[in-house]
C-alpha positions as CSV (number, residue, x, y, z in Angstrom):
1,M,78.0,88.7,97.9
2,A,80.1,85.6,98.2
3,T,83.1,84.0,99.9
4,I,86.5,83.6,98.1
5,R,88.7,80.6,98.6
6,L,92.1,80.1,97.1
7,D,93.4,76.5,97.3
8,A,97.1,76.1,96.9
9,V,97.3,78.6,94.0
10,T,100.6,78.9,92.2
11,K,101.4,81.1,89.3
12,V,104.6,80.7,87.2
13,Y,105.7,83.0,84.4
14,G,108.2,82.2,81.6
15,R,111.6,80.9,82.5
16,G,110.4,79.6,85.8
17,V,109.6,82.9,87.6
18,V,107.3,82.0,90.5
19,A,105.0,85.0,91.1
20,V,102.5,83.3,93.5
21,D,103.8,80.3,95.5
22,D,101.2,77.8,96.9
23,V,98.9,80.4,98.4
24,S,95.8,79.3,100.3
25,L,93.4,81.9,101.6
26,D,89.8,82.0,102.8
27,I,87.9,85.4,102.5
28,A,84.6,85.6,104.3
29,D,81.3,86.8,102.8
30,G,81.3,90.6,103.0
31,E,84.9,90.8,104.3
32,F,87.4,93.6,103.3
33,M,90.7,91.8,102.8
34,V,93.9,93.7,102.0
35,L,96.8,92.1,100.2
36,L,99.9,94.1,101.4
37,G,103.5,93.8,100.4
38,P,106.4,95.4,98.5
39,S,106.6,95.7,94.7
40,G,107.1,92.3,93.1
41,C,105.7,90.2,96.0
42,G,102.9,88.7,93.9
43,K,99.9,90.6,95.4
44,T,98.7,92.0,92.0
45,T,99.2,88.7,90.3
46,L,97.1,87.0,93.0
47,L,94.4,89.6,92.5
48,R,94.4,89.1,88.7
49,T,94.2,85.3,89.3
50,I,91.0,85.8,91.3
51,A,89.7,88.0,88.5
52,G,90.5,85.5,85.8
53,L,93.0,87.7,84.1
54,E,95.7,85.2,85.0
55,H,95.5,81.4,85.0
56,P,97.2,79.5,87.8
57,A,99.8,76.9,87.0
58,S,98.2,74.8,89.8
59,G,95.6,75.2,92.5
60,R,91.9,76.3,92.4
61,V,89.9,79.5,92.8
62,F,86.4,79.4,94.3
63,I,83.9,82.2,94.5
64,G,81.0,81.1,96.7
65,D,80.5,77.4,96.0
66,D,81.6,77.7,92.4
67,D,85.0,76.6,91.1
68,V,85.8,79.5,88.8
69,T,89.4,78.5,88.0
70,N,88.7,78.0,84.3
71,L,86.0,80.6,83.9
72,P,86.7,83.8,82.0
73,P,86.4,87.1,83.9
74,R,83.0,88.0,82.5
75,R,81.4,84.8,84.1
76,R,82.8,85.3,87.6
77,D,80.3,88.1,88.6
78,L,83.0,90.5,89.9
79,A,84.1,94.1,89.3
80,M,87.5,95.6,89.3
81,V,88.8,99.1,90.1
82,F,92.2,99.8,88.7
83,Q,95.0,102.2,89.6
84,S,94.6,104.2,86.4
85,Y,90.8,104.8,86.6
86,A,90.2,103.1,83.2
87,I,87.2,105.3,82.3
88,F,86.2,106.3,78.8
89,P,87.2,110.0,78.1
90,H,84.5,110.4,75.4
91,L,81.6,109.3,77.6
92,K,79.9,111.4,80.2
93,V,79.9,110.2,83.9
94,A,76.5,108.7,83.6
95,D,77.5,106.6,80.6
96,N,80.7,105.6,82.1
97,I,78.9,104.3,85.3
98,G,76.3,102.5,83.3
99,F,78.6,101.0,80.7
100,G,78.6,97.5,82.3
101,L,74.8,97.5,82.6
102,K,74.5,98.5,78.9
103,M,76.8,95.6,77.9
104,R,74.4,93.3,79.8
105,G,71.4,94.5,77.9
106,V,69.8,96.5,80.7
107,G,67.2,99.1,79.5
108,A,68.1,102.7,79.3
109,T,65.7,103.9,81.9
110,D,66.9,101.4,84.4
111,I,70.6,102.2,83.6
112,R,70.0,105.9,84.3
113,A,68.3,105.2,87.6
114,R,70.9,102.7,88.8
115,A,73.7,105.0,87.6
116,Q,72.2,107.9,89.6
117,R,71.9,105.7,92.7
118,A,75.5,104.6,92.4
119,A,76.7,108.1,91.8
120,E,75.0,109.3,94.9
121,Q,76.7,106.5,96.9
122,V,80.1,107.9,95.9
123,E,79.0,111.6,96.2
124,L,78.9,112.3,92.4
125,G,75.1,112.8,92.2
126,G,75.4,116.3,90.5
127,L,78.1,115.4,88.0
128,L,76.4,112.8,85.8
129,D,76.5,115.0,82.7
130,R,80.1,116.0,82.9
131,Y,83.0,114.4,81.0
132,P,86.1,112.9,82.7
133,S,88.2,115.8,81.6
134,Q,86.0,118.1,83.7
135,L,86.7,116.1,86.9
136,S,89.4,116.0,89.4
137,G,91.5,112.9,90.0
138,G,89.5,112.0,93.1
139,Q,86.2,112.4,91.2
140,R,87.5,110.2,88.3
141,Q,88.3,107.5,90.8
142,R,84.8,107.8,92.2
143,V,83.4,107.3,88.7
144,A,85.5,104.0,88.4
145,L,84.2,102.9,91.8
146,A,80.5,103.7,90.9
147,R,80.9,101.8,87.7
148,A,82.1,98.8,89.7
149,I,79.3,98.8,92.3
150,V,76.4,99.6,89.9
151,T,76.4,96.0,88.6
152,E,76.0,94.7,92.2
153,P,78.8,92.1,91.8
154,R,79.5,89.3,94.2
155,V,83.1,90.4,94.6
156,M,84.9,93.7,94.3
157,L,88.6,93.7,93.4
158,M,90.8,96.9,93.8
159,D,94.3,97.2,92.6
160,E,96.0,100.2,94.3
161,P,93.1,102.6,93.5
162,L,94.4,105.5,95.5
163,S,98.1,105.5,94.4
164,N,97.5,108.2,91.7
165,L,96.0,110.7,94.1
166,D,97.9,113.2,96.1
167,A,98.3,112.8,99.9
168,L,95.2,114.9,101.0
169,L,93.0,113.3,98.4
170,R,94.1,109.8,99.5
171,L,93.3,110.7,103.1
172,N,89.8,111.9,102.2
173,F,89.0,109.2,99.7
174,R,90.3,106.5,102.1
175,A,87.7,107.6,104.7
176,E,84.9,107.6,102.1
177,L,85.9,104.2,100.8
178,K,85.8,102.7,104.3
179,K,82.4,104.2,104.9
180,L,81.1,102.9,101.6
181,A,82.6,99.4,102.3
182,N,80.9,99.3,105.7
183,A,77.6,100.3,104.1
184,L,77.7,97.8,101.2
185,R,79.3,94.9,103.0
186,M,80.6,93.7,99.6
187,T,83.3,91.0,99.6
188,T,86.4,93.0,98.7
189,V,90.0,92.3,97.9
190,Y,92.2,95.4,98.0
191,V,95.8,95.4,96.9
192,T,98.3,98.0,98.2
193,H,101.9,98.6,99.2
194,D,100.8,101.4,101.5
195,Q,100.7,100.2,105.1
196,V,98.5,103.1,106.3
197,E,95.8,102.1,103.7
198,A,96.1,98.5,104.8
199,L,95.8,99.2,108.5
200,S,93.0,101.7,108.2
201,L,90.9,99.8,105.6
202,G,91.3,96.1,106.1
203,E,89.3,93.8,108.4
204,R,92.2,91.5,107.8
205,I,95.6,92.0,106.2
206,A,97.5,89.3,104.2
207,V,101.2,90.3,104.2
208,M,103.0,88.9,101.1
209,R,106.6,88.3,100.4
210,D,108.2,86.4,97.5
211,G,104.8,85.1,96.3
212,R,103.8,83.8,99.7
213,I,101.5,85.0,102.5
214,V,103.7,85.3,105.6
215,Q,101.0,86.5,108.0
216,C,97.3,87.0,107.7
217,D,95.4,88.5,110.6
218,R,93.5,91.5,111.9
219,P,95.4,94.8,111.5
220,R,96.0,95.3,115.2
221,V,97.5,91.8,115.5
222,V,99.7,92.2,112.5
223,Y,101.0,95.5,113.9
224,D,101.4,94.5,117.5
225,Q,102.6,90.9,117.0
226,P,104.4,90.5,113.6
227,A,105.0,86.9,112.8
228,T,108.4,87.5,111.2
229,Q,111.1,90.2,111.2
230,F,110.0,91.1,107.7
231,V,106.5,91.9,108.8
232,G,107.8,94.0,111.7
233,S,110.2,95.8,109.4
234,F,107.6,96.4,106.7
235,I,104.7,97.7,108.9
236,G,105.2,100.7,111.1
237,N,106.7,104.1,110.7
238,P,109.4,103.9,111.9
239,P,109.6,100.2,111.5
240,M,110.1,97.9,114.4
241,N,113.6,97.8,115.9
242,F,115.4,94.5,116.1
243,V,118.4,94.3,118.5
244,R,120.6,91.4,119.5
245,A,119.9,90.1,122.9
246,E,120.7,87.0,125.1
247,V,118.7,85.0,127.6
248,D,120.3,85.4,131.0
249,G,118.8,83.5,133.9
250,R,115.2,83.7,132.6
251,R,115.8,87.3,131.9
252,L,116.8,89.2,128.8
253,R,120.1,90.9,128.4
254,I,120.9,93.6,125.9
255,G,124.5,94.6,126.0
256,D,125.5,95.0,129.6
257,R,121.9,95.6,130.9
258,V,119.3,93.1,132.0
259,L,115.7,94.0,131.2
260,P,113.4,92.8,134.0
261,G,109.9,91.6,133.3
262,V,110.5,90.3,129.7
263,D,108.9,86.9,129.2
264,V,111.5,84.5,128.0
265,G,109.6,81.4,129.0
266,D,111.7,78.3,129.1
267,L,114.3,79.5,126.6
268,P,117.7,78.1,127.7
269,D,120.3,80.3,129.4
270,G,122.6,81.8,126.8
271,R,120.1,81.5,123.9
272,M,120.7,84.4,121.4
273,V,117.5,86.1,120.1
274,L,116.5,89.3,118.4
275,A,114.4,91.6,120.5
276,G,111.6,93.3,118.6
277,L,110.8,96.8,120.0
278,R,108.3,99.2,118.5
279,A,109.5,102.9,118.6
280,E,106.5,104.0,120.7
281,H,107.1,101.3,123.3
282,I,110.5,102.6,124.4
283,E,110.6,105.1,127.2
284,A,113.2,107.8,127.1
285,H,114.8,109.3,130.2
286,A,117.2,112.2,130.6
287,E,118.8,110.6,133.7
288,P,120.2,107.1,134.4
289,S,117.7,104.6,135.8
290,D,117.7,100.9,136.7
291,A,117.4,98.5,133.7
292,A,117.7,101.4,131.3
293,L,120.0,101.2,128.3
294,A,122.5,104.0,127.8
295,A,122.2,105.4,124.3
296,A,124.0,108.0,122.3
297,T,121.6,110.3,120.3
298,Q,122.5,110.6,116.7
299,V,119.5,112.3,115.0
300,V,116.5,114.1,116.6
301,E,113.5,114.8,114.2
302,L,110.3,116.7,114.9
303,L,107.3,114.8,113.6
304,G,104.6,117.2,114.7
305,S,103.2,115.5,117.8
306,N,106.3,113.4,118.5
307,L,110.0,113.5,118.4
308,M,111.7,110.6,116.6
309,I,115.2,109.9,118.0
310,T,117.8,107.7,116.3
311,A,120.1,106.4,119.0
312,Q,123.1,104.1,119.2
313,V,123.1,101.4,121.9
314,G,126.5,99.8,121.9
315,D,127.0,98.8,118.3
316,Q,123.3,98.7,117.5
317,Q,121.0,101.4,116.3
318,L,117.3,101.9,117.1
319,K,114.6,104.5,116.7
320,L,112.1,105.7,119.3
321,L,109.2,108.1,119.5
322,T,108.8,110.4,122.5
323,R,107.0,113.6,123.5
324,T,108.1,116.8,121.9
325,D,109.2,118.5,125.1
326,F,111.7,115.7,125.9
327,P,115.1,117.4,126.2
328,A,116.9,115.5,123.4
329,V,119.8,117.0,121.5
330,E,122.2,115.3,119.1
331,D,125.5,113.9,120.4
332,D,124.1,113.5,123.9
333,T,123.4,110.5,126.2
334,I,119.9,109.4,127.1
335,W,118.6,106.3,128.8
336,L,116.1,104.0,127.2
337,R,113.7,101.6,129.0
338,P,111.6,99.3,126.7
339,E,108.2,98.3,128.0
340,P,108.8,94.7,129.0
341,D,105.4,93.3,128.1
342,R,105.8,94.8,124.6
343,V,109.2,93.2,123.8
344,L,108.9,90.4,121.2
345,L,111.5,87.7,120.6
346,Y,112.6,86.4,117.2
347,D,114.9,83.6,116.1
348,P,118.1,85.2,114.6
349,E,118.4,82.4,112.0
350,T,114.8,81.8,110.8
351,L,113.7,85.5,111.7
352,E,110.4,84.0,112.9
353,R,108.8,85.0,116.1
354,I,109.4,82.9,119.2
355,T,106.5,82.4,121.5
356,P,107.9,81.5,124.9
357,A,106.4,78.5,126.6
């Protein structure tokens, strides 16, 4: 295993398209790091730069103490799992798993033993003599994973490996992958646009936008304390609400209601902010109450264990989650009370979080 260090890495394609923009990132030995972001944000390009499949325009890439910026992929001692499996259809499972070992000149007996051990780690122990065409999608992805771990690389790179699986397979495989990662403690960089995968798998999440990392922290911190409006809007289902608000005598005013208990620190009176509110941190009441916002219900959706209500507060819209027995109907009035210690403040111009002093 090894650390990974990216030092001011920039990648530019033809005609000046900046895919990765001055990214620096330290990944600890044995850490499971997730690169998360929308399509085109640069996460796959950054992964391919670590792999040596792309060469940075500037900056350095280190694996362990080695500067690998100019080394080809085969000399970086890493393995990669792709979205499309990339296994050989004419080879049996055992031969697919052992292919990398064969290319390194490992003996046939040792290859068979190590392939068997890797197959058992990903629950393919009884399928070594089958061809890929005889396997399900989830089993094929396990073959690709076993082929990657069998060589015992210093670094594992994964590029959206679950995106070709259906919802139930993704759920099951995600749990298996997390268990395997915990057992192997292999330094792993995992690319995805799926926030559920990122939150459930990553020890840390690096959220990317326009080639830059806009926040990198533990999943709980990224979810509870998004550094920018973009992060709050990208992570969460439904995404974080952002409503216009005003500082009013060391309190926060939304519309004609003042919310007590919200920490505005020393922000000046009259300062305009965006209040960030998670849907699950807004209490719904059927009757008027102090410091509650009057809201007109527009849409009521059953999500199994919760109701999701889309409501209009003045000229602003927000979503909240509440219990399924809450008496909500469309075109009605309800009263909303945000949990004051869960309200976050953002600058309406920079869209970055304000930490009150």
